[in-house]
C-alpha positions in Angstrom: 4.2 33.3 -7.9 6.2 30.0 -9.1 9.7 29.1 -9.4 12.0 26.9 -11.0 13.8 24.7 -8.5 17.5 23.3 -9.3 19.3 22.6 -6.7 22.9 23.4 -5.9 22.2 22.4 -1.9 20.1 19.6 -1.6 17.9 21.9 1.4 19.8 25.5 1.7 17.6 26.4 -1.6 14.2 25.6 -0.2 15.3 27.3 2.7 15.6 30.6 0.8 13.0 30.5 -1.6 10.4 30.0 2.0 12.3 32.5 3.4 12.2 34.9 1.0 8.4 35.1 -0.1 6.3 36.8 1.9 3.7 35.4 3.8 0.1 36.8 5.2 -0.7 36.6 8.7 -4.1 35.8 10.3 -5.4 34.8 13.6 -5.7 31.3 14.1 -8.6 30.0 15.6 -9.0 26.2 17.2 -12.3 24.5 17.8 -10.9 20.5 18.9 -7.8 18.8 19.0 -6.5 18.9 15.5 -4.9 15.6 15.3 -8.8 13.9 16.4 -10.0 16.1 13.8 -10.6 13.2 10.1 -11.1 16.1 8.5 -8.0 18.4 9.2 -5.5 15.5 10.9 -2.8 15.0 8.2 -1.8 11.3 7.6 1.0 10.6 10.3 2.0 7.1 8.1 1.6 9.0 5.4 0.8 12.3 4.5 1.3 11.4 0.8 -2.3 9.8 0.0 -6.2 10.1 1.7 -8.6 7.6 1.8 -11.6 8.0 -0.5 -15.2 7.2 0.3 -17.9 6.6 -2.0 -20.9 7.4 -2.1 -23.6 4.7 -0.3 -27.1 3.6 -2.0 -29.8 5.5 -0.6 -31.1 3.8 3.3 -28.5 1.8 3.2 -27.9 -0.1 6.2 -25.3 1.1 9.1 -23.3 -2.3 9.1 -22.8 -1.3 5.5 -21.1 2.2 6.0 -19.1 0.7 9.5 -17.5 -2.3 6.5 -16.7 0.4 3.8 -15.5 2.7 6.3 -12.8 -0.3 7.8 -11.7 -1.5 4.3 -10.8 2.0 3.3 -9.1 3.3 6.8 -8.2 0.6 8.5 -7.1 -2.3 5.6 -6.3 0.1 2.8 -8.4 -1.1 0.7 -8.2 1.5 -2.4 -11.2 2.2 -4.9 -14.1 1.1 -3.4 -17.0 0.9 -5.0 -21.1 -0.4 -3.9 -23.5 -1.6 -5.5 -27.2 -2.0 -5.0 -28.5 -5.5 -4.9 -32.1 -4.4 -4.2 -33.9 -3.5 -7.7 -35.3 -6.0 -9.4 -35.6 -4.8 -12.5 -32.1 -3.8 -12.8 -29.8 -6.4 -15.1 -26.7 -7.0 -12.5 -26.8 -10.9 -14.0 -28.1 -12.8 -11.0 -26.5 -10.7 -8.6 -29.2 -9.6 -6.4 -29.8 -14.3 -6.5 -26.8 -13.6 -3.6 -27.0 -10.4 -2.5 -28.2 -6.9 -1.8 -24.9 -5.1 -2.0 -21.7 -6.3 -3.7 -18.9 -4.6 -2.4 -15.6 -4.2 -5.1 -12.2 -3.1 -3.6 -8.7 -3.1 -5.0 -5.4 -4.5 -2.6 -1.7 -4.1 -3.1 -1.0 -7.4 -3.8 -2.1 -11.2 -3.5 -0.3 -11.1 -0.1 -1.9 -7.6 0.9 -5.8 -9.5 0.5 -4.6 -13.0 1.7 -4.2 -10.4 5.2 -7.0 -7.6 4.6 -9.0 -11.1 4.6 -8.1 -11.9 7.7 -8.6 -8.7 9.4 -12.2 -8.3 7.6 -13.3 -12.3 8.9 -11.8 -10.9 12.9 -14.3 -7.8 12.5 -16.9 -9.1 11.1 -16.9 -11.7 13.7 -16.1 -9.6 16.8 -17.4 -6.3 16.0 -21.1 -7.9 13.8 -20.7 -11.1 16.0 -21.3 -12.9 12.4 -20.0 -16.0 11.2 -18.4 -14.5 7.6 -17.5 -16.9 4.0 -14.9 -16.7 2.2 -13.4 -17.7 -0.6 -10.6 -17.0 -3.0 -8.0 -17.8 0.1 -5.1 -19.9 0.1 -3.5 -20.2 3.5 0.6 -20.9 3.5 0.0 -24.6 3.7 -2.1 -25.4 1.0 0.1 -22.6 -1.6 3.5 -24.7 -1.0 1.1 -27.5 -2.3 0.0 -25.5 -4.8 3.4 -24.0 -6.2 4.6 -28.0 -5.9 2.0 -28.9 -8.1 2.7 -26.5 -10.4 6.3 -27.3 -10.6 5.9 -31.1 -11.2 3.6 -30.3 -14.1 5.8 -28.1 -15.7 8.4 -30.8 -15.9 6.3 -33.1 -17.9 3.7 -30.8 -19.5 4.5 -29.6 -23.3 5.2 -25.7 -22.9 1.8 -24.6 -24.1 0.1 -25.8 -20.9 3.3 -23.9 -19.0 0.7 -20.3 -19.0 -1.7 -19.7 -16.3 -2.9 -17.0 -18.2 -3.0 -14.7 -15.4 -4.9 -16.6 -13.1 -3.2 -16.5 -9.4 -3.8 -17.5 -5.6 -5.3 -14.9 -4.3 -5.6 -12.1 -6.6 -9.4 -12.3 -6.0 -11.2 -12.7 -2.8 -14.8 -13.2 -2.0 -16.4 -12.6 1.6 -20.0 -12.9 2.4 -20.3 -11.0 5.1 -23.5 -13.0 6.2 -25.2 -9.6 7.7 -27.8 -7.6 5.6 -27.3 -8.9 2.6 -22.9 -7.7 2.0 -20.8 -9.4 -0.4 -17.5 -7.9 -0.2 -14.8 -8.3 -3.3 -10.7 -7.5 -3.0 -9.2 -8.4 -5.7 -5.8 -6.8 -7.5 -6.1 -4.2 -9.6 -5.0 -6.3 -12.4 -7.2 -9.2 -11.9 -10.6 -6.5 -11.7 -9.7 -5.3 -14.4 -9.6 -8.8 -16.4 -12.7 -9.7 -14.6 -14.7 -6.3 -14.9 -17.5 -6.5 -12.5 -18.5 -2.5 -12.4 -19.8 -3.9 -15.9 -21.7 -6.5 -14.9 -23.4 -5.1 -11.8 -23.9 -0.9 -12.5 -27.2 -0.1 -13.5 -28.5 -0.2 -16.9 -27.7 4.1 -17.3 -23.8 3.5 -15.9 -22.9 0.7 -17.2 -21.2 2.1 -20.1 -19.0 4.3 -17.9 -17.6 0.8 -17.2 -17.2 -0.8 -20.1 -13.7 -1.1 -21.1 -11.9 1.6 -23.3 -8.9 0.2 -23.6 -9.1 -3.6 -25.1 -6.5 -6.1 -26.0 -6.1 -7.5 -29.8 -3.9 -10.0 -30.8 -0.7 -9.8 -33.1 -1.2 -9.9 -37.1 2.1 -12.9 -36.8 1.8 -15.6 -39.4 2.4 -17.9 -36.1 -0.8 -16.9 -34.1 -3.0 -19.9 -35.4 0.1 -22.5 -33.7 -1.3 -23.4 -30.6 2.7 -23.0 -28.9 2.7 -19.8 -30.2 -0.6 -18.8 -29.1 -0.6 -20.0 -25.9 3.2 -18.2 -25.3 3.0 -14.7 -26.6 2.2 -11.4 -25.0 -1.1 -9.9 -26.2 -0.2 -6.2 -27.0 -2.6 -3.5 -25.1 -3.3 -0.2 -27.4 -3.9 1.8 -24.5 -0.8 4.1 -24.7 -0.1 5.6 -27.7 3.2 7.4 -27.5 2.8 9.9 -30.2 0.3 11.5 -28.5 2.3 13.9 -26.5 -0.4 15.6 -23.6 -0.2 15.4 -19.6 -2.7 13.1 -19.5 -1.9 10.3 -22.4 1.8 9.8 -21.0 1.0 10.6 -16.2 -1.6 8.0 -16.8 0.5 5.6 -18.7 3.3 6.6 -15.8 0.7 5.6 -12.8 -0.2 2.8 -14.9 3.6 1.6 -14.7 3.7 2.9 -11.0 0.9 0.4 -9.9 2.7 -2.8 -11.6 6.4 -2.0 -10.5 4.3 -2.4 -6.6 2.7 -5.4 -7.4 6.3 -7.4 -9.1 9.2 -5.4 -9.8 11.2 -7.5 -11.9 8.3 -7.1 -14.4 7.9 -3.2 -14.3 11.8 -1.8 -13.0 12.5 1.7 -11.6 14.2 1.5 -14.8 11.6 1.8 -16.2 9.5 3.9 -14.2 12.6 6.7 -15.0 12.8 6.2 -18.8 8.7 6.6 -18.9 9.7 9.7 -16.9 12.7 11.2 -19.0 10.1 10.3 -22.6 7.6 12.6 -20.8 9.9 15.7 -20.3 11.8 15.2 -23.5 8.4 15.5 -25.2 7.9 18.9 -23.6 6.0 17.7 -21.2 5.8 20.0 -17.7 6.2 17.7 -15.1 3.3 18.3 -11.7 4.6 18.3 -8.4 1.5 15.7 -7.6 3.1 13.2 -10.0 6.2 13.4 -8.8 5.1 13.5 -4.8 3.0 10.1 -6.7 6.3 8.8 -7.9 8.2 9.2 -4.1 5.3 7.9 -2.7 5.9 4.5 -4.7 9.9 5.2 -3.7 8.8 4.8 0.0 7.4 1.4 -1.2 9.4 0.0 -3.6 11.3 -3.7 -2.7 13.7 -2.5 -5.4 15.0 0.2 -4.3 15.4 -0.9 -0.4 17.2 -4.0 -1.6 21.0 -2.4 -1.8 20.3 -1.4 1.8 21.7 -3.0 5.3 20.4 -0.2 7.3 17.8 2.2 7.7 20.1 5.4 7.9 21.2 4.1 4.2 17.8 4.2 2.7 16.7 7.0 4.5 19.9 9.2 2.8 19.5 7.7 -0.5 15.7 8.3 -0.5 15.9 12.0 0.1 18.8 12.8 -2.5 16.6 10.3 -5.0 13.7 13.6 -4.3 15.8 16.3 -3.8 17.5 15.3 -7.9 13.7 14.2 -9.1 12.8 18.0 -8.6 16.3 18.8 -10.1 16.4 16.8 -13.1 12.6 17.5 -14.4 12.9 21.7 -13.0 9.4 21.4 -11.0 7.7 24.3 -10.3 6.4 24.8 -6.6 4.3 27.0 -5.2 4.8 28.4 -1.3 2.4 25.6 -0.1 4.3 22.7 -2.0 8.1 23.7 -0.6 6.3 23.2 3.1 4.8 20.3 1.8 7.7 19.5 0.5 9.4 19.6 4.0 6.6 16.6 5.1 8.3 14.8 2.5 11.6 14.5 3.9 10.6 13.9 7.3 9.0 10.8 6.2 11.7 9.7 3.3 14.4 10.5 6.3 12.6 8.3 9.2 11.1 4.9 10.1 7.3 6.1 9.4 7.2 2.9 7.4 8.3 0.3 9.8 5.6 -1.4 11.6 6.6 -0.7 14.6 7.3 2.8 14.6 5.3 4.9 17.3 2.6 7.0 15.9 -0.3 9.4 17.2 -3.2 7.8 15.8 -1.2 4.2 16.7 -0.7 5.6 20.6 -4.4 6.6 21.0 -6.1 3.8 19.3 -4.5 1.5 21.4 -4.6 1.4 25.4 -1.8 -0.2 26.2 0.9 0.0 23.5 4.7 0.4 24.1 7.9 1.7 22.9 9.9 -2.0 21.3 12.5 0.2 19.5 14.2 3.5 18.5 14.3 4.5 15.3 17.1 6.4 14.1 16.2 9.7 11.5 18.2 11.6 9.5 20.3 13.9 10.1 18.6 16.5 7.7 15.6 17.0 10.0 17.6 19.2 12.0 17.8 21.7 8.7 14.0 21.0 8.6 13.1 22.2 12.1 15.4 25.0 11.6 13.2 25.8 8.2 10.1 25.8 10.8 11.4 27.2 13.4 12.4 30.3 10.4 8.4 30.1 9.7 7.2 30.5 13.1 6.2 34.6 12.4 6.0 34.5 8.6 2.2 32.2 7.7 -1.5 32.9 6.8 -4.3 29.9 7.8 -3.2 27.1 5.0 0.2 27.7 5.8 0.0 27.0 9.6 -1.9 23.9 9.0 1.0 22.7 6.7 3.8 24.4 9.3 1.8 22.1 11.9 1.8 19.3 10.4 5.5 20.0 9.8 6.5 19.8 13.4 4.2 16.8 14.5 5.7 15.2 11.6 9.4 16.4 13.9 8.0 15.1 17.2 6.4 11.8 16.2 10.7 11.1 14.6 12.2 12.5 17.4 9.9 10.5 20.1 10.9 7.5 18.2 13.8 8.4 18.2 14.6 9.6 22.2 16.1 12.6 21.1 14.6 14.8 23.5 16.5 17.7 23.6 14.9 18.5 19.4 11.7 17.9 20.3 11.7 19.8 23.5 12.9 22.6 21.2 10.0 22.3 18.9 7.4 22.3 21.9 8.7 25.6 23.0 8.4 26.6 19.6 5.0 25.9 19.9 4.7 27.6 23.0 6.0 30.4 21.4 3.2 31.3 19.0 0.7 29.8 20.9 -0.4 26.4 19.6 -1.4 24.7 22.3 -3.4 22.2 19.8 0.4 20.8 18.6 1.3 21.1 22.3 -1.6 18.3 23.4 -0.4 16.9 20.7 3.1 16.1 22.4 2.0 14.0 25.9 0.8 10.5 24.2 4.6 10.6 23.0 5.9 11.8 25.8 3.9 9.4 27.5 5.0 6.3 25.5 8.4 6.6 24.9 10.3 9.0 27.4 11.5 7.8 30.6 11.0 8.9 34.0 13.8 11.7 33.8 11.8 12.7 30.8 8.2 12.5 31.6 9.4 14.7 35.1 10.5 17.1 33.2 7.9 17.4 30.9 5.2 17.1 33.4 7.3 19.8 35.2 7.2 22.6 32.7 4.4 21.5 29.3 2.0 19.7 31.3 0.9 22.9 33.8 0.2 24.3 29.9 -1.8 21.7 29.1 -4.0 21.7 31.9 -4.4 25.6 32.3 -5.4 25.5 28.0 -7.7 22.3 29.2 -6.9 18.6 28.4 -9.3 16.7 25.9 -10.6 13.8 27.2 -8.9 11.4 24.3 -5.8 12.3 25.9 -6.2 12.8 29.7 -5.0 9.0 30.2 -1.8 9.9 29.4 -1.2 12.6 31.9 -1.9 10.0 34.2 0.7 7.3 32.7 3.3 10.5 32.9 1.9 10.6 36.5 2.9 7.0 37.5 6.1 6.9 36.4 7.5 10.5 37.7 6.6 8.7 41.1 7.8 5.5 41.3 
């Protein structure tokens, strides 16, 4: 059942919709801790984006799988492709002379590629025990020198020579891993489109798939023959046809604008994004919930959006208002599952999940001696989300159970980072009432790292015995020792 959402009060409407709809009850089955299962565990850092691992060639070395997984899950490299160069009969433009496997991935920006290449070199040295070779990176000192030369050149050279034609530093990084003939190319999305390595290295039968369908053509301006005008004019692209009023056409263009905004918001501003969405809506195209989620995910990362706010709390409030206004302005249709998923977005927007020092279950379990460095405030709206979560305690099916567990896990994480233990234990008590032991188990690492001695004692007395009785997973057993040490200091 779908309903049109028109917000009167930001969260009250969603509470009413969710509580009025019927949910079918089913008996839950727990096999393993949900937060340690990569297939079922929600992304604590962001529930808006999932990681995709590309299909690997047959008889590939284990190092290739390890590297591709590391690029996707740890370094945030998107749209990964792996090409097998071992077949000498395939036309690969001579690439088989330098590598057996070519890996291509897209980074978010030149700065992201610089950081990712450093982490990749460290990983290869310490995990694969090889000394990699990296090309295409200008370090901070060399980059400053490069900019000084450009500035000096710009003062002396004629205007037509000032154009870099899109070739900027750190937009294409190549790393020779020195392992099983694996070479990794990391590029910004724009540079990847320009170079189009896929068309060079794909199999003959697949080259057509990677051939460019959106070719640029020069304007027929009569001044195009003059070098100055040729060098300073912009190419016109025929990739987007505004008269093709279809969802796919407008949605693809909108996603392209989102990517460009994250690369350089001065070129593609938030106003450009809103104008395109308005034109899409005015053309009679129904807004898709997933497209709205992509838009909001971009807002969470947008430098332009967060510039005016000097405190985190102001940013939280404006992110929440932006999300509610977005749903209201474009009359987005929401299902039961999407309403529950919306609550996860509200929690992320109203807390510090995008802060580097924010502690998540994943970071706590992964790092042995991690400690809380600072408290992270959260918006008051999290209390309303918690209230709705409690109203749904006895009314859900198996699908809604997973969504509800994600909501409560995000709430626990936000409360622990704020050390709001009253609300934290309120969520835990609700989990115990519905016999959700995995969620109680997930609270153990958060309490061990974030709590003071008094809170640790309260947790050890009331909740730790339940975890021990149900069976404590070995992955979190060490956190019980940390709580014991705190309470016996």
